C-alpha positions in Angstrom: -8.4 37.3 -10.7 -11.1 34.8 -11.2 -12.0 33.5 -14.7 -15.3 33.9 -16.4 -17.2 30.7 -17.2 -19.6 31.0 -20.1 -22.3 28.4 -20.3 -25.5 27.6 -22.2 -28.2 25.0 -22.7 -28.4 22.7 -25.7 -31.2 24.5 -27.5 -29.8 28.0 -26.9 -32.7 29.3 -24.9 -30.5 30.0 -21.9 -27.0 31.3 -21.7 -25.1 32.5 -18.6 -21.8 33.7 -17.3 -20.3 33.5 -13.8 -16.9 34.1 -12.2 -14.9 31.2 -10.8 -11.9 31.0 -8.5 -12.0 27.2 -8.7 -12.7 26.0 -12.3 -11.2 22.5 -12.1 -13.8 19.9 -13.1 -12.5 17.3 -10.6 -15.4 16.3 -8.5 -17.6 13.5 -9.9 -20.8 13.0 -8.0 -22.6 9.6 -8.3 -25.6 10.4 -6.1 -29.0 9.5 -7.6 -30.0 13.1 -7.9 -27.0 14.2 -10.0 -27.0 10.9 -11.9 -30.6 11.1 -12.9 -30.8 14.9 -13.6 -27.4 15.6 -15.2 -25.2 12.5 -15.3 -24.6 11.1 -18.7 -21.8 8.8 -17.5 -23.5 7.9 -14.2 -22.2 11.0 -12.5 -22.3 14.8 -12.7 -19.5 17.4 -12.2 -20.2 20.6 -10.4 -17.9 23.6 -10.4 -17.5 26.4 -7.9 -18.5 30.0 -8.7 -19.4 33.3 -7.1 -23.2 33.5 -7.1 -23.2 37.4 -7.1 -21.5 37.4 -10.5 -24.2 35.3 -12.3 -25.5 36.9 -15.5 -28.3 35.1 -17.3 -30.0 35.5 -20.7 -33.3 33.6 -21.2 -34.4 33.4 -17.5 -38.0 32.7 -18.5 -36.9 29.3 -19.9 -35.3 28.2 -16.6 -37.0 25.7 -14.4 -36.0 24.7 -10.9 -36.0 21.2 -9.4 -35.8 20.5 -5.6 -35.3 16.8 -5.0 -37.0 14.8 -2.3 -34.4 13.2 0.0 -35.0 10.3 2.4 -34.7 11.6 6.0 -33.5 8.3 7.5 -36.7 7.8 9.4 -38.8 6.4 6.6 -39.9 9.9 5.5 -38.7 12.5 3.0 -37.7 16.1 3.1 -37.3 18.6 0.2 -33.7 19.4 -0.5 -32.8 23.1 -0.2 -30.6 22.7 -3.3 -32.2 24.3 -6.4 -31.2 22.5 -9.6 -31.7 25.0 -12.4 -32.3 23.6 -15.9 -33.6 24.7 -19.3 -37.3 24.1 -19.4 -37.2 23.6 -23.2 -34.3 21.1 -23.6 -33.8 19.9 -20.0 -30.0 20.9 -19.9 -28.8 20.9 -16.3 -27.3 24.4 -15.8 -26.4 25.0 -12.2 -27.1 24.2 -8.6 -27.8 26.9 -6.0 -28.5 26.4 -2.3 -29.8 29.3 -0.2 -27.9 27.9 2.8 -24.7 29.1 1.0 -25.9 32.2 -0.9 -22.5 33.2 -2.0 -21.9 30.0 -3.9 -23.2 28.7 -7.3 -22.3 25.3 -8.7 -22.5 25.3 -12.5 -22.6 21.9 -14.1 -19.4 21.4 -16.1 -21.5 19.8 -18.9 -23.2 23.2 -19.4 -19.9 25.2 -19.7 -18.8 26.3 -23.1 -15.5 27.9 -22.0 -12.4 25.8 -22.0 -11.9 24.1 -18.6 -8.6 23.0 -17.2 -7.8 19.3 -16.9 -7.6 18.5 -13.2 -4.5 16.8 -11.8 -6.7 14.2 -10.1 -10.4 13.6 -9.5 -12.6 13.0 -6.5 -15.3 10.4 -6.8 -18.0 11.1 -4.2 -21.3 9.4 -3.3 -20.0 6.1 -4.6 -22.3 4.4 -2.1 -25.2 5.7 -4.3 -23.8 4.8 -7.8 -25.8 2.8 -10.2 -24.9 -0.9 -10.5 -24.0 -0.5 -14.2 -21.4 2.3 -13.4 -17.8 1.2 -13.2 -15.8 4.3 -12.1 -12.4 4.8 -13.7 -10.3 5.6 -10.6 -6.9 7.2 -11.4 -3.8 6.5 -9.3 -4.1 10.0 -7.6 -7.9 10.0 -7.4 -9.8 10.1 -4.1 -12.9 8.0 -3.4 -15.8 8.5 -0.9 -19.0 6.6 -0.3 -20.6 9.9 0.8 -19.4 13.5 0.8 -15.7 14.4 1.5 -15.0 16.8 4.3 -12.8 18.9 2.0 -14.8 21.6 0.1 -14.2 22.5 -3.5 -12.4 25.7 -2.4 -10.2 23.7 0.0 -9.3 21.2 -2.7 -8.2 23.9 -5.1 -6.3 25.8 -2.4 -4.5 22.7 -1.2 -3.2 22.1 -4.8 -2.3 25.7 -5.6 -5.1 25.9 -8.1 -7.2 28.6 -6.5 -7.3 31.7 -8.7 -7.2 35.0 -6.7 
């Protein structure tokens, strides 16, 4: 049975709950979008949750940001990823992408529930990290300049951490 994650913004205008089969906060993203919108340490940590279970209080205070991403040809495109945040205090709340409507990725920093300590971490998008960031890489940690092929669900399942 999945666990319920309870989260909120800093000012209390928004609170939410969502069910998660994969609550390990193991994946540190150093991309410029996560770093600049949610990353206090030069990275952000997204969790895995079931979008259909999201319950929100304070919806009127939520803003949505869609980042512009370089398309590799000198232009930009708007990301399909919707970064939800509190419009009053700017707390990053969750990421939703309509390309995967069953998934929701709450930011671990917005979760008030106790989260498990992961057995190892995955550092991704290191090719985009800020020059001042010196990642602390553990002996069992994985590192990637871009995105790893293994999904959050696959990582949890491979380690016996998926909660049915």
